[in-house]
C-alpha distance (Angstrom), angle and dihedral (degrees) to the residues before:
residue distance angle dihedral
M1 . . .
E2 3.79 . .
I3 3.81 117.9 .
V4 3.80 121.2 -147.3
H5 3.80 114.4 -164.1
L6 3.78 117.7 -147.9
R7 3.78 118.8 -124.2
E8 3.79 91.3 -178.2
E9 3.80 134.2 27.3
Y10 3.82 90.8 -79.2
I11 3.81 144.3 -2.3
K12 3.79 125.9 -140.2
L13 3.78 118.2 -114.8
G14 3.81 95.6 -116.5
Q15 3.80 91.0 50.3
A16 3.81 91.8 48.9
L17 3.81 92.8 54.1
K18 3.78 90.5 50.4
A19 3.84 93.8 43.7
A20 3.81 90.5 52.7
G21 3.80 90.8 50.5
L22 3.80 94.0 -117.8
T23 3.79 91.9 122.4
G24 3.77 128.6 31.2
S25 3.79 98.8 -141.0
G26 3.76 145.3 8.7
V27 3.80 89.4 -103.2
E28 3.79 91.5 55.1
S29 3.82 89.8 48.5
K30 3.80 90.5 51.2
I31 3.80 92.4 51.8
V32 3.82 97.5 48.5
I33 3.81 91.4 45.5
Q34 3.81 94.0 48.6
D35 3.82 89.8 47.2
G36 3.83 88.7 60.3
R37 3.81 94.6 -116.3
V38 3.83 95.5 126.9
K39 3.80 127.2 77.9
V40 3.79 127.0 -162.6
N41 3.80 114.5 -161.2
G42 3.81 89.8 -15.6
E43 3.83 96.1 -51.2
I44 3.81 125.7 105.0
E45 3.81 109.0 -109.0
T46 3.82 122.3 -161.5
R47 3.83 99.2 176.1
R48 3.79 112.5 92.5
G49 3.81 89.1 -166.2
K50 3.82 91.8 60.1
K51 3.80 106.6 135.9
L52 3.80 113.4 -125.3
V53 3.79 120.9 -158.2
A54 3.79 134.3 -173.0
G55 3.80 110.9 -59.9
D56 3.81 96.6 30.2
K57 3.80 119.2 127.6
V58 3.79 123.8 -152.0
E59 3.81 123.4 -162.5
Y60 3.79 124.3 -162.4
N61 3.79 132.4 155.8
G62 3.80 93.6 -12.1
E63 3.80 93.0 -50.8
V64 3.81 127.7 111.3
I65 3.80 126.5 -148.1
Q66 3.82 119.4 -161.5
I67 3.81 116.4 -156.8
E68 3.82 112.9 -143.2
L69 3.80 139.5 166.3
């Protein structure tokens, strides 16, 4: 499980995927999110601008990202 620490109040989904190294670019993040291949807290999420806060979990390609302060 990869942990992404918040610098602000939240991080956007596309930024979190890139920060965790699960995607190589913002464009790649956009594509995998729009294709419905990313889950946030167990639900498919198609908005790359979805705001993630501490406690959220993101799943993509068999990997899990935990959002923490």
